C-alpha positions in Angstrom: 19.9 15.0 -1.4 18.1 14.3 -5.0 17.0 11.6 -6.5 16.8 11.2 -9.9 15.1 8.2 -12.1 13.9 7.2 -15.6 12.0 4.7 -17.2 12.7 4.1 -21.0 11.1 1.4 -22.5 8.6 0.9 -25.6 6.3 3.9 -25.8 7.3 4.7 -22.4 9.8 7.8 -21.7 9.7 8.9 -18.4 11.4 10.6 -15.6 10.6 11.0 -11.7 12.6 12.8 -9.7 12.9 13.9 -5.9 14.6 16.9 -4.0 14.9 16.4 -0.3 15.4 19.4 2.2 14.7 19.5 5.7 11.5 18.7 6.1 10.4 19.2 2.5 10.0 16.7 -0.6 9.5 18.5 -4.2 8.1 15.6 -6.6 9.0 16.1 -10.2 7.8 14.1 -13.1 6.7 13.7 -16.8 8.5 12.6 -20.0 12.1 12.8 -20.5 13.3 16.1 -21.8 10.1 18.1 -20.1 9.9 20.4 -17.5 7.3 18.1 -16.0 5.0 18.3 -13.3 5.9 19.8 -10.0 4.3 18.6 -6.6 5.6 20.0 -2.8 5.0 18.0 0.2 6.1 19.2 3.7 6.4 17.0 6.8 6.5 17.4 10.5 10.2 15.9 11.1 13.4 15.2 8.9 12.6 11.3 9.5 9.4 11.4 8.7 10.2 13.5 4.8 13.0 11.1 4.6 10.8 8.1 5.2 8.9 8.9 2.4 11.3 9.9 -0.1 12.7 6.4 0.5 9.6 4.7 0.1 8.5 6.3 -3.2 12.1 5.8 -4.5 11.7 2.0 -3.7 8.4 2.0 -5.7 9.7 3.3 -8.6 11.8 1.3 -8.8 9.9 -2.4 -8.1 7.6 -0.4 -11.3 11.1 -0.4 -13.6 12.5 2.7 -12.9 16.4 3.2 -12.8 19.0 5.2 -11.1 19.7 8.0 -14.0 21.4 11.3 -14.7 19.7 14.1 -16.0 20.4 15.2 -19.3 21.8 12.2 -20.8 18.8 10.5 -22.5 17.0 13.3 -25.1 13.5 13.9 -25.3 11.3 11.5 -27.5 8.3 12.9 -29.6 5.3 11.4 -28.2 3.5 9.4 -30.5 -0.2 9.9 -30.1 -1.7 6.5 -28.5 -5.1 5.0 -29.4 -6.5 2.2 -27.4 -8.2 -0.6 -29.2 -12.1 -1.1 -28.0 -15.3 -2.8 -29.4 -18.3 -0.4 -29.4 -21.6 -2.0 -28.0 -24.0 -0.6 -30.8 -27.2 -2.8 -29.8 -28.7 -5.5 -27.8 -30.7 -8.4 -29.4 -32.9 -10.6 -26.5 -32.7 -13.8 -27.9 -35.3 -17.2 -27.0 -33.0 -19.8 -27.3 -29.9 -19.5 -24.8 -26.7 -18.9 -25.8 -24.6 -21.8 -25.0 -21.3 -20.7 -26.7 -18.4 -18.9 -25.0 -18.9 -15.4 -26.5 -19.8 -12.2 -25.3 -23.6 -12.0 -23.9 -25.8 -10.4 -21.3 -27.9 -12.0 -19.0 -29.1 -15.9 -19.1 -26.3 -18.4 -17.5 -22.9 -18.4 -17.9 -21.4 -20.9 -20.2 -18.2 -21.6 -18.1 -14.7 -22.9 -19.9 -13.3 -23.8 -16.4 -15.2 -25.2 -13.1 -18.1 -23.1 -12.1 -17.4 -19.9 -9.5 -20.5 -17.8 -8.7 -20.3 -15.1 -6.5 -22.0 -14.5 -3.8 -23.2 -11.4 -1.4 -20.7 -11.0 1.1 -23.6 -10.0 4.2 -26.2 -12.8 3.4 -24.3 -15.5 1.2 -26.8 -15.4 -1.2 -25.8 -15.5 -5.2 -25.3 -12.1 -6.9 -27.1 -11.5 -10.4 -25.1 -12.8 -13.7 -24.8 -9.5 -15.6 -22.9 -11.0 -18.5 -19.8 -13.1 -20.0 -16.8 -11.2 -21.8 -14.7 -12.7 -24.8 -11.0 -11.6 -24.0 -10.0 -10.6 -27.4 -6.0 -10.4 -27.8 -6.4 -7.3 -29.9 -7.5 -5.7 -27.0 -6.5 -7.7 -24.0 -3.1 -9.4 -25.5 -2.3 -13.0 -25.3 -3.2 -13.2 -21.5 -4.2 -16.9 -19.9 -7.6 -15.7 -19.3 -10.2 -16.1 -22.6 -13.5 -15.3 -20.5 -14.7 -13.0 -18.1 -17.6 -13.3 -15.9 -19.0 -10.3 -14.0 -21.9 -10.6 -11.4 -23.4 -7.3 -10.4 -26.4 -5.7 -8.2 -28.5 -6.8 -5.4 -28.8 -10.5 -4.0 -32.2 -10.0 -3.0 -35.2 -10.7 -5.5 -36.0 -6.4 -5.6 -35.7 -3.8 -7.9 -32.5 -2.5 -7.0 -28.8 -2.7 -8.5 -26.9 -1.6 -5.4 -23.4 -2.6 -5.3 -23.0 -2.0 -1.4 -21.3 -5.3 0.7 -18.9 -6.6 -2.3 -22.0 -6.7 -4.8 -19.7 -6.5 -7.8 -17.7 -9.7 -8.5 -15.8 -10.8 -11.9 -14.1 -14.4 -12.8 -11.8 -14.8 -15.3 -11.7 -18.4 -16.6 -9.2 -20.6 -17.4 -7.4 -20.5 -14.0 -10.5 -19.1 -11.8 -9.3 -15.6 -10.9 -11.9 -14.1 -8.5 -12.4 -10.8 -7.3 -15.2 -9.3 -5.6 -15.4 -5.3 -4.6 -15.6 -3.8 -1.2 -15.3 -6.7 1.2 -15.2 -4.8 4.6 -18.6 -5.8 5.4 -18.2 -9.5 4.5 -19.5 -12.3 6.9 -18.7 -14.8 4.3 -15.3 -14.6 3.3 -15.9 -17.6 0.8 -17.1 -15.3 -1.7 -17.3 -18.0 -4.5 -19.5 -20.9 -5.1 -18.7 -24.3 -6.6 -22.2 -24.0 -9.2 -23.2 -23.4 -12.4 -26.4 -21.4 -12.6 -28.1 -18.8 -10.7 -29.7 -15.3 -10.6 -29.8 -13.4 -14.0 -29.7 -9.8 -15.6 -33.5 -8.9 -15.8 -35.9 -5.9 -16.9 -38.1 -4.6 -14.6 -42.1 -4.8 -16.2 -44.9 -3.6 -14.2 -47.4 -5.6 -16.1 -46.3 -8.6 -14.9 -47.0 -10.4 -11.8 -43.3 -11.1 -11.0 -42.0 -7.6 -12.3 -38.1 -8.9 -12.9 -38.2 -10.9 -16.0 -35.4 -12.4 -16.7 -33.3 -11.6 -20.4 -30.8 -13.0 -22.2 -29.1 -10.8 -25.0 -26.5 -11.0 -27.9 -24.4 -8.1 -28.3 -23.4 -6.0 -31.6 -19.9 -4.5 -31.4 -17.9 -2.4 -33.6 -14.1 -2.1 -33.6 -12.5 1.0 -33.2 -10.3 3.1 -30.7 -10.3 5.8 -28.3 -7.4 8.6 -27.6 -5.3 8.2 -24.4 -6.7 8.7 -21.2 -5.8 12.6 -19.9 -5.9 13.2 -16.5 -8.1 15.7 -14.2 -5.4 18.0 -13.6 -4.3 18.2 -17.3 -8.3 18.9 -18.2 -8.7 21.8 -15.9 -8.1 24.7 -18.2 -9.9 23.2 -20.9 -13.1 25.4 -22.2 -16.4 23.4 -22.1 -16.4 22.6 -25.5 -13.5 21.1 -25.4 -13.9 19.2 -22.4 -17.7 18.1 -24.1 -15.7 16.8 -27.2 -13.6 14.7 -25.3 -16.2 13.5 -22.9 -18.5 12.4 -26.1 -15.6 10.3 -27.8 -15.3 7.9 -24.1 -18.7 7.6 -23.8 -21.0 4.7 -24.4 -20.8 0.9 -23.4 -17.6 -0.6 -24.2 -15.3 -3.5 -23.9 -11.8 -2.0 -23.8 -10.9 1.4 -24.8 -10.7 4.4 -22.1 -12.6 5.0 -19.4 -15.1 8.3 -19.1 -13.9 8.6 -15.8 -15.7 12.2 -14.9 -15.3 12.6 -11.2 -11.6 11.7 -10.4 -8.7 9.6 -11.6 -10.0 6.4 -9.9 -7.8 4.1 -11.2 -6.5 0.7 -9.4 -2.9 2.4 -8.8 -1.4 6.1 -8.7 -2.0 7.9 -12.2 1.1 8.0 -13.5 1.4 4.2 -13.6 -2.2 3.5 -14.1 -2.8 2.9 -18.0 0.8 1.5 -18.5 -0.6 -1.2 -16.3 -4.0 -2.0 -16.8 -6.3 -2.1 -19.4 -10.4 -1.6 -19.1 -12.2 -4.7 -19.1 -15.7 -3.1 -19.1 -17.7 0.3 -18.8 -21.6 0.2 -18.3 -23.5 3.1 -18.0 -26.7 3.2 -16.4 -30.1 2.4 -17.9 -31.4 5.3 -19.6 -28.2 7.7 -19.3 -27.9 9.7 -22.2 -24.8 9.2 -23.1 -24.8 5.4 -22.7 -25.8 6.4 -26.6 -27.9 3.3 -26.8 -30.2 1.9 -24.1 -30.1 -1.7 -22.7 -33.3 -3.9 -22.6 -31.9 -5.2 -19.0 -31.9 -2.7 -16.0 -28.8 -1.6 -14.4 -27.8 1.0 -12.3 -24.9 2.5 -9.6 -27.6 4.2 -7.4 -28.7 7.7 -9.0 -27.7 6.4 -12.6 -24.1 6.9 -13.5 -21.9 4.8 -14.5 -19.5 1.3 -14.0 -16.1 0.3 -14.7 -14.4 -2.6 -14.5 -10.5 -3.4 -14.9 -7.8 -5.8 -16.1 -4.3 -5.6 -15.4 -2.4 -5.9 -18.4 -0.4 -9.4 -17.5 -4.4 -10.7 -16.7 -4.1 -11.4 -13.2 -5.8 -8.7 -11.5 -9.2 -6.9 -11.3 -10.3 -3.8 -10.2 -14.0 -2.3 -10.3 -15.1 1.3 -9.4 -18.3 3.4 -10.0 -19.9 6.8 -9.7 -23.8 8.3 -9.3 -24.8 11.3 -10.7 
């Protein structure tokens, strides 16, 4: 038994095929006209293999794939897609609070809807406000949300940006779409307070009696673009120089663009659909990381160095976060 589906709209021109025989599935996918990539999976029974095949086909149809006949559609030349971004090139600490709904780090949020302050899932304390991001249409399209507010780090007043227990959260406004990462260990399911102010980004200064010094920064960005994401399995045979060149292109603090996921393809959904349905909201590397390109005047970490990636779906209705440490 063979299922063959295609998705051909806009820049997408892809196929997905499953061959089902006894207890084995052969899955082939890629661009229409190409051989594509092949995966083989074995199951304990005929019924289990059939159920998995039907589940996968159902998911593909839900994502816009339709039944097709192999060979009817012609191969299209691949246009090299570029992903727009704002590369952060400088931070400037300010002494007067920023009151406009612009991209900034630290200080207090400039709310454009009813406030929603994120709280720690284990103790109910407020999570520090890291930044707010203006959702530029050139990067994120014409979605309802205009601002994203990111909360990140430990709720306790200590030198620690641990993100255990859901200590990373995002609020989109207007509309107050909310997201908190890793809610499996939560005693406080109502994860957002109707409060406008709280703890904020800081820098560590050992010369001060209270070494956690609050800070507020403007951020300078330049518009640019990144190459499209290339999944790890396609980079396995690259030599070191090519790997490093690709890595350098994607590194640094930025809004939009392509994530420099170095460990695995940790996207919000399966790899062959991920970048079709999601945009990178922000990539922020840890304080002092060489690949960050510039150092930020506030402290942020993800365990032992590392990087954090925040994502927003292209319809502006879903959010996702992942991080890696060195």
